[in-house]
C-alpha positions as CSV (number, residue, x, y, z in Angstrom):
1,M,0.3,0.0,0.0
2,T,1.1,3.6,-1.4
3,N,0.4,6.8,-0.9
4,D,-0.2,6.9,-4.7
5,I,-2.6,4.1,-4.3
6,L,-4.1,5.6,-1.8
7,S,-4.4,9.8,-2.1
8,P,-6.3,11.8,-0.1
9,A,-9.2,12.2,-2.3
10,L,-9.5,9.0,-2.7
11,L,-9.6,8.0,0.9
12,T,-12.0,10.6,1.2
13,S,-14.6,9.2,-1.0
14,M,-14.0,5.9,0.2
15,A,-14.6,6.8,4.1
16,A,-18.0,7.9,3.0
17,S,-18.8,4.3,3.5
18,F,-17.4,2.7,5.7
19,S,-18.7,1.3,8.9
20,V,-16.6,2.4,12.6
21,T,-15.2,-1.2,12.0
22,D,-13.7,-0.2,8.7
23,L,-12.6,2.9,9.6
24,I,-10.8,1.6,12.2
25,K,-9.3,-1.4,10.6
26,T,-8.2,1.1,7.7
27,A,-6.4,3.2,10.0
28,E,-4.3,0.7,11.2
29,T,-3.7,-0.5,8.3
30,L,-2.5,3.0,7.5
31,K,-0.4,2.9,11.0
32,H,1.8,0.1,10.3
33,S,2.7,1.2,6.6
34,G,3.8,4.4,7.8
35,Q,1.2,7.0,6.7
36,T,0.3,8.3,9.6
37,A,-0.8,12.0,7.9
38,S,-3.2,9.7,5.4
39,I,-4.9,8.7,9.2
40,E,-5.9,11.7,10.1
41,T,-7.4,12.5,6.8
42,V,-9.8,9.1,6.8
43,Y,-10.9,10.5,10.3
44,A,-11.5,13.6,9.1
45,A,-13.6,12.7,6.3
46,W,-16.0,10.0,7.8
47,L,-16.9,12.6,10.6
48,G,-18.1,14.7,7.7
49,H,-19.9,12.1,6.5
50,H,-21.5,10.9,10.1
51,P,-23.0,13.6,12.2
52,D,-25.2,11.1,13.5
53,D,-23.7,8.0,14.3
54,P,-24.0,6.8,17.8
55,L,-20.7,5.7,17.6
56,R,-19.6,9.2,16.7
57,Y,-18.2,9.4,20.0
58,A,-15.4,6.5,19.8
59,V,-14.2,7.6,16.4
60,L,-13.9,11.3,17.9
61,F,-11.1,9.6,20.8
62,N,-10.0,7.8,18.2
63,Y,-9.3,11.0,15.6
64,S,-7.7,12.5,18.4
65,V,-5.2,9.8,19.2
66,A,-4.1,10.4,15.8
67,L,-4.3,14.0,16.5
68,Q,-1.7,14.0,18.9
69,D,0.7,11.0,17.7
70,V,1.2,14.6,15.1
71,G,1.6,16.9,17.5
72,K,-2.1,18.8,16.8
73,L,-3.0,19.3,20.5
74,D,-5.3,22.3,20.1
75,A,-7.7,19.9,17.7
76,A,-7.1,16.9,20.0
77,Q,-8.6,18.5,22.5
78,E,-11.6,20.0,20.7
79,S,-12.3,16.4,19.5
80,L,-12.0,15.0,23.1
81,E,-14.4,17.8,24.1
82,Q,-17.0,16.8,21.4
83,A,-16.8,13.1,22.6
84,I,-17.5,13.8,26.3
85,A,-20.3,16.5,24.9
86,L,-22.2,13.2,23.3
87,H,-20.9,10.8,25.8
88,P,-20.6,12.1,29.3
89,E,-19.9,8.6,31.0
90,F,-17.1,8.0,28.2
91,M,-14.3,7.7,30.5
92,P,-11.1,7.2,28.1
93,A,-11.7,10.7,27.1
94,Y,-11.2,12.6,30.5
95,I,-8.5,10.3,31.0
96,N,-6.5,11.9,27.5
97,L,-8.1,15.2,27.8
98,G,-6.6,15.5,30.9
99,R,-2.9,14.2,29.3
100,I,-3.2,16.5,26.5
101,Y,-3.6,20.1,29.1
102,E,-0.8,18.2,31.0
103,R,1.3,18.4,28.5
104,Q,0.5,21.7,27.0
105,G,1.4,22.8,30.6
106,K,-1.9,23.1,31.9
107,I,-1.7,21.3,35.2
108,G,-4.5,22.4,37.1
109,L,-6.6,21.7,34.0
110,A,-5.6,18.4,33.8
111,V,-6.3,17.2,37.3
112,I,-9.9,18.9,37.4
113,Q,-10.2,16.8,33.9
114,W,-9.7,13.7,35.6
115,S,-11.4,14.5,38.8
116,A,-14.5,14.8,36.7
117,G,-14.0,12.1,35.2
118,L,-13.7,9.6,38.8
119,A,-17.1,11.8,39.5
120,K,-18.9,10.6,36.9
121,M,-17.6,6.4,37.9
122,G,-21.2,4.7,38.2
123,A,-21.1,1.2,39.5
124,V,-18.2,-1.1,40.3
125,T,-17.2,-2.7,37.1
126,G,-13.7,-3.9,35.7
127,T,-13.8,-1.2,33.7
128,A,-14.7,1.1,35.8
129,V,-12.3,0.5,38.4
130,M,-9.6,0.3,35.2
131,H,-10.5,3.9,34.5
132,K,-10.4,5.1,38.0
133,T,-7.1,3.9,38.8
134,T,-5.8,5.4,35.4
135,A,-7.2,8.4,36.2
136,L,-5.7,8.1,40.1
137,N,-2.6,7.3,39.0
138,Q,-2.5,10.2,36.2
139,S,-3.9,13.1,38.9
140,A,-0.8,11.5,41.1
141,R,1.8,12.3,38.5
142,A,0.4,16.1,37.7
143,L,0.4,16.4,41.2
144,E,3.5,15.3,41.7
145,A,4.9,18.1,39.3
146,L,2.9,20.8,41.0
147,N,5.3,19.5,44.7
148,Q,1.4,18.9,46.4
149,D,3.8,15.5,47.6
150,E,0.8,13.9,49.9
151,S,-2.2,14.3,47.6
152,A,-0.2,12.3,44.8
153,E,0.4,9.9,47.7
154,N,-3.3,9.3,48.8
155,M,-4.1,9.0,45.5
156,L,-1.4,6.6,44.5
157,R,-2.8,4.5,47.8
158,E,-6.2,4.9,46.9
159,S,-5.3,3.5,43.4
160,L,-3.5,0.4,44.7
161,Q,-6.7,-0.6,47.6
162,L,-8.3,-0.9,43.7
163,D,-6.0,-3.2,41.9
164,R,-2.7,-4.4,44.0
165,Q,-1.4,-5.6,40.7
166,Q,-0.2,-2.2,39.4
167,R,3.7,-2.7,39.8
168,E,4.5,1.1,38.7
169,V,2.2,2.6,40.6
170,V,4.0,0.6,44.1
171,Q,7.5,1.9,42.1
172,H,6.0,5.1,41.9
173,L,5.0,5.4,45.4
174,I,7.9,4.0,46.8
175,A,10.0,6.9,44.8
176,L,8.1,9.9,46.2
177,R,7.9,8.4,50.3
178,Q,11.9,8.1,49.8
179,R,12.0,11.5,47.7
180,Q,10.1,13.2,50.8
181,C,12.0,11.1,53.3
182,E,9.3,9.8,54.8
183,W,10.1,6.6,57.1
184,P,9.5,4.3,57.2
185,V,9.6,3.8,53.3
186,L,7.0,0.6,52.9
187,L,4.6,1.9,54.7
188,P,1.6,-1.0,54.1
189,S,-1.7,0.1,54.2
190,E,-5.4,-2.6,54.4
191,R,-4.5,-4.3,51.2
192,V,-1.4,-3.3,50.7
193,D,1.2,-5.2,52.6
194,P,5.5,-4.9,52.9
195,T,6.2,-7.7,51.0
196,L,4.1,-6.8,48.0
197,L,6.1,-3.7,48.2
198,L,9.7,-4.7,48.8
199,E,8.6,-7.3,45.9
200,G,7.1,-4.3,43.8
201,M,10.4,-1.8,44.2
202,S,12.2,-0.7,41.5
203,P,15.5,-1.5,40.6
204,L,17.0,2.0,41.7
205,S,14.7,2.8,44.7
206,A,16.1,-0.5,46.0
207,G,19.7,0.9,45.7
208,A,18.5,3.9,48.2
209,F,16.3,1.2,50.4
210,A,19.0,-1.0,52.0
211,D,22.9,-1.9,51.7
212,D,22.2,-5.3,51.0
213,P,23.0,-6.2,47.4
214,I,21.8,-9.2,47.2
215,L,18.3,-8.0,47.7
216,Q,19.1,-5.8,45.0
217,L,20.1,-8.6,42.7
218,A,17.2,-10.1,43.3
219,V,14.7,-7.1,43.2
220,A,16.7,-6.2,39.9
221,A,16.0,-9.8,38.6
222,R,12.2,-9.8,39.3
223,Y,12.2,-6.4,37.5
224,N,13.3,-7.9,34.2
225,L,11.5,-10.5,34.1
226,L,8.5,-9.3,34.6
227,D,8.3,-5.6,33.6
228,V,11.0,-5.9,30.4
229,G,9.6,-9.2,30.1
230,L,10.4,-11.7,26.9
231,P,11.0,-9.2,24.0
232,E,8.5,-9.7,20.8
233,G,10.1,-10.9,17.7
234,A,13.0,-13.0,16.7
235,H,16.9,-13.0,18.0
236,F,18.6,-11.1,15.6
237,S,21.7,-12.2,13.9
238,W,24.8,-10.1,13.1
239,P,26.3,-10.6,10.0
240,K,28.0,-7.4,9.6
241,A,29.6,-7.9,13.6
242,M,30.7,-10.9,12.2
243,E,33.4,-9.2,10.3
244,K,36.6,-9.2,12.4
245,T,38.2,-6.4,10.1
246,G,38.2,-3.0,10.5
247,K,38.1,-0.6,13.9
248,L,35.8,-1.9,16.5
249,R,32.4,-0.8,16.4
250,I,31.0,0.7,19.3
251,G,27.7,1.5,20.3
252,Y,26.5,4.1,22.9
253,L,23.2,3.7,24.3
254,S,21.4,6.3,26.3
255,S,19.1,9.1,27.0
256,D,21.2,11.4,28.5
257,M,23.2,12.6,25.6
258,R,22.4,16.2,27.2
259,E,22.1,18.7,29.8
260,H,21.6,15.7,32.4
261,A,23.8,14.3,35.2
262,M,25.1,11.6,33.1
263,G,25.3,13.5,29.8
264,Y,28.0,15.6,32.2
265,L,30.1,13.2,33.2
266,M,30.1,11.7,29.6
267,T,31.2,15.1,28.3
268,E,34.2,14.0,27.1
269,I,34.2,10.4,26.2
270,F,33.2,10.3,22.4
271,G,35.7,12.7,21.7
272,L,38.3,11.2,23.3
273,H,37.7,7.8,21.5
274,D,40.8,6.2,19.0
275,R,39.5,6.4,16.1
276,S,42.3,4.1,14.5
277,K,41.1,1.3,16.8
278,V,37.2,2.1,17.0
279,E,34.5,3.8,15.4
280,V,31.8,5.4,17.9
281,H,28.0,5.4,16.9
282,A,25.7,6.6,19.6
283,Y,22.0,5.4,19.8
284,Y,19.9,8.4,21.7
285,C,16.9,7.4,22.9
286,G,15.6,10.2,24.9
287,I,13.4,13.6,24.9
288,E,14.1,15.9,22.6
289,T,16.0,19.0,23.0
290,N,18.5,21.2,21.0
291,D,21.0,22.3,24.5
292,G,24.6,22.8,23.4
293,L,25.8,19.6,25.5
294,H,23.0,17.4,23.0
295,G,25.1,18.9,19.9
296,K,28.8,18.3,21.2
297,Y,27.5,14.7,21.4
298,K,26.1,14.8,17.7
299,S,29.4,16.2,16.5
300,D,31.8,14.0,18.3
301,A,30.2,10.4,17.8
302,D,31.4,9.3,14.2
303,H,27.6,8.2,13.5
304,W,24.8,10.2,15.5
305,T,20.9,8.5,15.6
306,S,18.4,9.3,17.3
307,I,15.9,6.1,18.0
308,S,13.3,7.9,20.6
309,Q,11.3,7.7,17.5
310,M,11.3,4.5,16.7
311,D,10.0,1.4,17.9
312,D,12.2,-1.5,19.7
313,A,11.9,-3.6,16.6
314,A,12.9,-0.9,14.1
315,A,15.8,0.4,16.5
316,A,17.2,-2.9,17.0
317,R,17.7,-3.6,13.4
318,K,19.5,-0.3,13.3
319,I,22.0,-1.0,15.3
320,V,22.5,-4.5,13.9
321,D,22.5,-3.3,9.9
322,D,24.9,-0.8,11.3
323,G,27.1,-3.8,12.3
324,I,27.6,-3.0,16.4
325,Q,29.6,-5.8,18.0
326,V,30.1,-4.2,21.7
327,L,26.8,-2.0,22.5
328,V,27.3,-0.5,25.9
329,D,23.9,0.3,27.6
330,C,24.4,3.6,29.5
331,N,20.6,3.6,30.9
332,G,20.1,0.3,33.0
333,Y,17.2,0.7,35.3
334,T,16.9,4.3,34.8
335,R,14.0,6.8,33.2
336,D,13.6,6.9,29.7
337,A,15.9,3.4,29.2
338,R,15.0,0.7,26.1
339,L,15.4,-2.0,28.1
340,K,12.9,-4.3,25.7
341,L,15.2,-2.7,22.9
342,V,18.6,-4.6,24.8
343,A,16.1,-7.7,25.4
344,L,16.3,-7.8,21.3
345,R,19.9,-8.5,21.8
346,P,20.8,-6.2,18.7
347,A,24.6,-6.8,19.3
348,P,27.2,-10.0,20.4
349,V,28.4,-8.2,23.3
350,I,26.2,-5.8,25.8
351,I,28.0,-4.0,28.6
352,N,26.3,-2.6,31.6
353,W,27.7,0.7,32.4
354,L,27.3,4.4,34.1
355,G,23.9,4.8,33.9
356,Y,22.5,2.4,36.7
357,P,25.0,1.7,39.2
358,G,24.3,-2.1,40.0
359,T,23.7,-4.9,38.7
360,M,21.2,-6.1,35.7
361,A,20.8,-9.4,36.6
362,S,19.1,-9.5,33.1
363,P,19.8,-12.8,30.5
364,Y,21.2,-10.4,28.4
365,H,24.0,-8.1,30.1
366,H,27.1,-9.6,29.1
367,Y,29.7,-7.2,31.6
368,I,29.6,-5.0,33.7
369,I,31.9,-1.9,34.0
370,A,33.4,-1.3,37.5
371,D,36.7,-0.9,39.1
372,D,38.8,-3.2,41.8
373,W,36.6,-0.4,44.5
374,I,32.9,-0.9,43.6
375,I,33.4,-4.6,43.0
376,P,36.5,-6.3,44.7
377,E,36.7,-10.1,43.6
378,N,35.0,-11.2,46.8
379,H,31.8,-9.3,45.6
380,E,31.7,-10.5,42.5
381,L,28.5,-13.2,43.7
382,Y,26.3,-9.8,44.1
383,Y,26.2,-9.3,39.8
384,T,25.1,-11.9,37.0
385,E,27.5,-9.8,34.8
386,K,30.9,-10.4,34.6
387,V,33.1,-8.0,35.7
388,L,35.4,-5.6,33.7
389,R,37.3,-3.0,35.9
390,L,39.0,0.6,34.9
391,P,41.3,2.4,37.3
392,C,38.3,4.5,38.4
393,Y,34.7,3.7,37.5
394,Q,33.3,7.0,37.3
395,P,34.4,9.3,34.3
396,S,34.3,13.4,35.0
397,N,33.8,16.2,33.4
398,R,36.7,18.6,33.3
399,T,35.0,21.3,31.2
400,R,32.3,22.3,33.9
401,T,31.5,26.0,33.9
402,V,32.0,27.4,37.1
403,A,29.8,30.8,37.7
404,P,33.0,33.8,38.0
405,E,30.9,35.1,41.4
406,R,31.6,33.4,44.2
407,P,28.8,34.0,47.2
408,T,29.4,35.1,50.4
409,R,28.2,32.5,53.6
410,A,25.9,34.9,54.9
411,E,24.7,35.3,51.1
412,A,23.7,31.4,51.1
413,G,22.1,31.6,54.6
414,L,25.0,30.0,56.4
415,P,26.6,30.9,59.6
416,E,30.2,33.0,59.4
417,E,31.4,31.1,62.0
418,G,31.5,27.0,62.8
419,M,32.0,24.2,60.7
420,V,29.7,23.3,57.7
421,Y,29.0,20.0,56.6
422,C,27.4,19.9,52.9
423,C,25.0,17.0,51.5
424,F,24.2,17.7,48.0
425,N,22.9,14.6,47.0
426,G,19.0,14.6,45.7
427,L,17.5,14.0,49.2
428,H,16.1,10.6,48.0
429,K,19.5,9.1,49.0
430,V,19.2,10.1,52.1
431,H,18.5,7.0,54.9
432,R,16.9,7.5,57.9
433,F,20.2,5.7,58.9
434,T,22.3,8.1,57.0
435,F,20.1,10.9,59.0
436,D,20.6,9.7,62.0
437,R,24.5,9.5,61.5
438,W,24.7,13.5,60.7
439,L,22.5,14.2,63.4
440,S,24.9,12.5,65.9
441,I,27.5,14.4,64.1
442,L,25.7,18.1,64.6
443,A,25.8,17.0,68.1
444,G,29.6,16.2,68.5
445,V,30.5,19.3,67.0
446,P,28.8,22.8,68.5
447,G,27.8,25.0,66.3
448,S,28.0,23.2,62.8
449,V,25.6,23.2,60.5
450,L,24.4,20.7,57.7
451,W,23.9,22.4,54.9
452,L,21.3,20.0,51.9
453,L,19.8,20.3,48.6
454,G,16.9,22.4,49.1
455,S,12.8,20.3,48.7
456,S,9.9,21.6,49.0
457,E,8.7,23.1,52.3
458,T,7.1,20.0,53.7
459,V,10.0,17.7,53.1
460,E,12.4,20.4,54.9
461,K,10.0,21.0,57.7
462,R,9.8,17.0,57.9
463,L,13.6,16.6,58.5
464,R,13.8,19.8,60.4
465,D,11.4,18.2,63.2
466,Y,13.2,15.2,63.0
467,A,16.1,16.7,64.2
468,A,14.6,18.8,66.8
469,G,12.9,15.6,68.1
470,R,16.7,14.2,68.4
471,G,18.1,17.1,70.3
472,I,19.1,19.2,67.4
473,A,18.0,22.7,66.6
474,G,16.0,22.8,63.5
475,E,17.6,25.8,62.4
476,R,21.3,23.9,62.0
477,I,19.7,22.5,59.1
478,V,20.3,24.5,55.8
479,F,18.6,24.2,53.1
480,A,20.3,25.9,49.6
481,P,17.8,26.5,47.1
482,K,17.8,25.2,43.5
483,V,20.0,27.1,40.9
484,K,21.6,26.7,37.7
485,N,24.8,24.6,37.6
486,P,27.4,27.2,37.3
487,N,26.3,29.1,40.0
488,H,25.4,25.4,42.4
489,L,29.2,24.9,41.6
490,A,30.4,28.3,42.7
491,R,29.0,28.2,45.9
492,Y,30.5,24.5,46.7
493,P,33.8,26.2,48.5
494,L,31.5,27.6,51.5
495,A,31.3,23.9,52.8
496,D,34.2,22.4,54.6
497,L,33.0,18.8,54.1
498,F,30.9,16.9,51.9
499,L,29.0,14.5,54.1
500,D,28.0,11.5,51.4
501,T,24.7,9.6,52.0
502,T,25.0,5.6,52.3
503,P,23.7,3.0,50.8
504,Y,23.4,5.0,47.6
505,G,26.3,7.4,47.4
506,A,27.2,10.6,45.7
507,H,28.6,9.9,41.9
508,T,28.0,13.2,40.0
509,T,28.3,14.9,43.1
510,A,31.2,13.6,44.5
511,S,33.2,15.1,41.4
512,D,31.7,17.9,41.5
513,A,32.7,18.8,45.0
514,L,36.2,17.2,45.0
515,W,36.9,19.5,41.8
516,M,36.0,22.3,43.8
517,G,38.0,21.7,46.1
518,V,35.7,20.4,49.1
519,P,36.9,17.0,50.6
520,V,34.0,14.5,50.8
521,L,34.2,12.0,53.5
522,T,32.2,8.4,52.5
523,L,31.1,5.2,53.7
524,S,31.7,2.2,51.3
525,G,29.3,-0.4,52.0
526,R,28.8,-3.5,49.9
527,S,26.6,-2.5,47.6
528,F,27.5,-1.0,44.2
529,A,25.8,2.5,44.6
530,S,27.6,2.5,48.3
531,R,31.2,2.4,46.8
532,V,31.3,4.5,43.6
533,C,32.0,7.7,45.8
534,G,34.5,5.4,47.7
535,S,36.0,4.7,44.1
536,L,36.3,8.9,43.4
537,V,37.7,9.6,46.2
538,R,40.5,7.1,45.9
539,A,40.9,7.8,42.5
540,A,41.2,11.7,43.9
541,G,44.3,11.0,45.9
542,L,42.8,10.6,49.3
543,P,42.2,6.9,50.6
544,E,41.8,8.6,54.3
545,M,38.5,9.9,53.5
546,V,36.7,6.3,53.0
547,C,35.6,4.5,56.1
548,E,34.6,1.2,56.2
549,T,32.2,1.3,59.9
550,P,29.3,3.6,60.7
551,E,31.2,4.2,63.6
552,A,34.2,5.2,62.1
553,F,32.2,8.2,59.9
554,V,30.7,9.4,62.6
555,E,34.2,9.3,64.4
556,R,35.9,10.7,61.7
557,A,33.4,13.9,60.9
558,V,33.5,14.5,63.9
559,A,37.4,14.3,64.9
560,F,37.5,16.6,62.0
561,G,34.8,19.0,63.0
562,K,36.8,19.6,66.2
563,D,40.1,19.8,64.4
564,P,40.0,22.1,61.4
565,Q,43.4,22.1,60.9
566,S,43.6,18.6,59.8
567,L,40.7,19.2,57.3
568,R,42.6,21.8,55.9
569,A,45.2,19.7,55.3
570,V,43.4,17.5,53.6
571,R,42.1,20.5,51.3
572,E,45.6,21.5,50.4
573,K,46.1,17.4,49.5
574,L,43.3,17.6,46.9
575,G,44.1,20.8,45.7
576,D,48.1,19.2,45.3
577,V,46.8,16.4,43.0
578,H,43.7,18.2,41.1
579,D,45.8,18.1,37.6
580,S,47.3,15.0,38.1
581,C,44.7,12.7,39.9
582,V,43.4,9.6,38.4
583,L,39.6,10.5,38.7
584,F,40.2,13.5,36.3
585,D,42.6,11.8,33.8
586,M,39.8,11.4,31.0
587,P,42.3,10.2,28.4
588,L,43.6,7.3,30.7
589,L,39.9,6.2,31.4
590,V,38.9,6.2,27.6
591,S,41.9,3.9,26.0
592,K,41.3,1.7,29.1
593,L,37.8,1.4,28.1
594,E,38.5,0.5,24.9
595,E,41.0,-2.0,26.0
596,L,38.3,-3.9,27.8
597,Y,35.7,-3.4,24.7
598,A,38.4,-5.4,22.8
599,Q,38.6,-8.1,25.3
600,A,35.1,-8.2,25.4
601,F,34.8,-8.7,21.7
602,E,37.7,-11.4,21.5
603,A,35.4,-12.9,24.1
604,F,32.9,-13.4,22.3
605,T,35.0,-14.6,19.0
606,A,36.7,-17.4,21.1
607,D,33.0,-18.5,22.0
608,R,33.9,-17.6,25.9
609,L,31.1,-14.8,26.4
610,P,30.1,-15.1,29.8
611,R,26.3,-16.3,30.7
612,P,24.6,-14.9,33.2
613,D,23.6,-16.3,36.4
614,L,19.9,-16.5,37.5
615,T,19.5,-19.3,39.7
616,N,17.2,-19.5,43.0
617,L,16.9,-15.0,42.7
618,D,13.1,-15.9,43.0
619,A,13.5,-18.0,45.9
620,Y,16.5,-14.5,47.5
621,L,13.7,-12.5,46.7
622,E,11.0,-14.3,48.8
623,V,13.4,-14.6,51.5
624,A,14.0,-11.0,51.4
625,T,10.2,-10.1,52.2
626,R,10.8,-12.0,55.3
627,M,13.8,-9.2,56.3
628,D,12.6,-6.4,58.3
629,H,15.2,-3.7,56.3
630,E,13.9,-0.2,58.0
631,A,14.9,-2.0,61.6
632,Q,17.8,-3.7,60.8
633,D,21.0,-1.7,59.2
634,V,22.4,-4.1,57.0
635,Q,25.5,-2.1,56.8
636,S,26.1,-2.6,60.4
637,L,25.9,-6.0,59.9
638,G,29.5,-7.7,60.6
639,D,28.8,-11.7,59.2
640,Y,26.4,-10.0,56.2
641,H,26.7,-13.5,54.1
642,G,26.2,-15.5,57.5
643,W,23.0,-13.4,58.3
644,W,21.8,-14.2,54.6
645,S,22.8,-17.7,54.6
646,E,20.8,-19.0,57.8
647,Q,17.7,-17.3,55.9
648,L,17.8,-19.3,52.8
649,A,19.1,-22.1,55.3
650,K,15.0,-22.0,56.6
651,R,14.1,-21.3,53.4
652,H,16.2,-24.7,51.8
653,R,14.6,-26.8,54.5
654,L,11.2,-25.7,53.6
655,R,11.5,-26.1,49.9
656,P,15.1,-27.2,48.4
657,L,16.8,-24.8,46.7
658,A,19.6,-26.0,44.0
659,R,23.1,-25.3,44.1
660,D,24.4,-21.5,42.8
661,R,27.2,-19.7,42.6
662,R,26.2,-17.2,45.0
663,L,25.4,-18.8,49.1
664,V,23.7,-21.9,47.9
665,T,27.1,-23.5,47.9
666,D,27.7,-25.5,51.1
667,V,26.1,-29.5,51.3
668,E,26.5,-29.1,55.7
669,K,24.4,-25.7,54.9
670,F,21.8,-26.9,52.4
671,P,22.1,-31.0,52.6
672,G,20.7,-32.2,49.2
673,I,21.3,-29.3,47.0
674,E,21.1,-30.4,43.3
675,E,22.8,-29.0,40.6
676,H,20.9,-26.6,38.5
């Protein structure tokens, strides 16, 4: 079917005789053949010929979807308004009309529209429940954008009461509570128990929930199985990738090649690659943007492809046709990731790097890039991927723009005298155990303050009230309003010491602090996200600033507060190595990356590609649901493996487990274990 066969005039003529069923089938055919403009034509023609059809409201709804697809929001809005006028009980029209208002920036109107739809709910039927939960979920998202977090949370809870199987709503609810520093994070309700919440948690939230890498591994595996699922479409072969001559073809897949935290980190990577060794392909799957950093990525790549508007199969086919030999997934389990595309295995070697700090626990990510500190050899059991190691895992942006105007402490709302501890990590990383440690530090250093990144008034009050409840005056918690990044960097030196969060520590923020000459004190745990900051601090030449127990972290922070001279010595040391340390040596990092890529592809050609082991991960998650991670600080456990093994042995006695490569290995502890 081509545009020559179905011209606009012919479509208009044909539409007059179409039934609604014929119309919908024709629209679907046009869509699959890529004739999006013709879909609009045929719907408009049919509506012109059928002013009194009883199903006109449904056709108007479909017409609005076609208009939205080509960006004609005003016309789509008008079409939905007509549909509602014809059929006031037709809930999908209310939901989509609210979405259009939201895209137009009219958040208040969107919420009003969804609320109007909720008010029209009639009898309790499956369809009514579906429409009501959709309206509640859309309203919650819009309210969150307006910083009305409490109302958003209430709507999400009501939605889960109606339908407990909404994993996306569980994930949204937990992330919202973490962002608001609401403890406990897993707050059960009448029909929603902690097990449901833990099993439905997103991998990214799990990283901030507990320093329990085995839990994180199990959560990631479940997320991959249920939320990514089996790919639609056949497994690809890679005829061009199998050609072993010429330069190694590397594909970077990311939604963050723009003004974004990850985008800033990777700024120099493409430009530093050795074009005699590699050919750099970039596959962008993010939002539309024209910012300067996005333009730099475009110009620095040898080949640039935006796949944001491609479906997974088409994007995968493009990667296959380009002959990509090593595909680097720089998103992982983060927003706008294209994991269903990655699941199609469009390249023979797939590597997890940078975007998501942890294991993917998928059957198709073969490698994870880290370093000796983030994943020491005795931690490899927490990962399904084979570990590849750089001198320092995280790149850094040496071209940061810093505002020339440096504010004073008074201008920043800080005391002129006294110790200023800071942490500019997002507040979703502030775990209750972390905040308790910070309060202990403030208690040990009279006159000190804690300087945090600002949030909503509600969250700021919650943290100040929590501090006051533990004997620390609320005004000693100071919040920095959000400003543009150059201005934010310029105010860093007002702080004396950056205190890291755990279990999800500083990544970009640690690099920023060290770049601006502010020492960072961190507590390295067991999980990936809890050890990144330690890696950065060590790469900056300050290994003494990495603590391995919570007690040592508090003691050292207090000692620095009581002896500013010792901290000045650390600051001077940081300044001395600033231009020579591994942390900011991007040519070294890129050179080592190329070596790792070559090793990975060589392993594939030699039939030594690692195979991820997913054995028992469902059982590990089942066991984790019986643990109270919010009452027990897992990071403080001395015998972590022993703690887990004991719980697994209890499970084995009730329902036997298979032998795996992690903790289910000892016949004495797990009698009768069988090979998987």
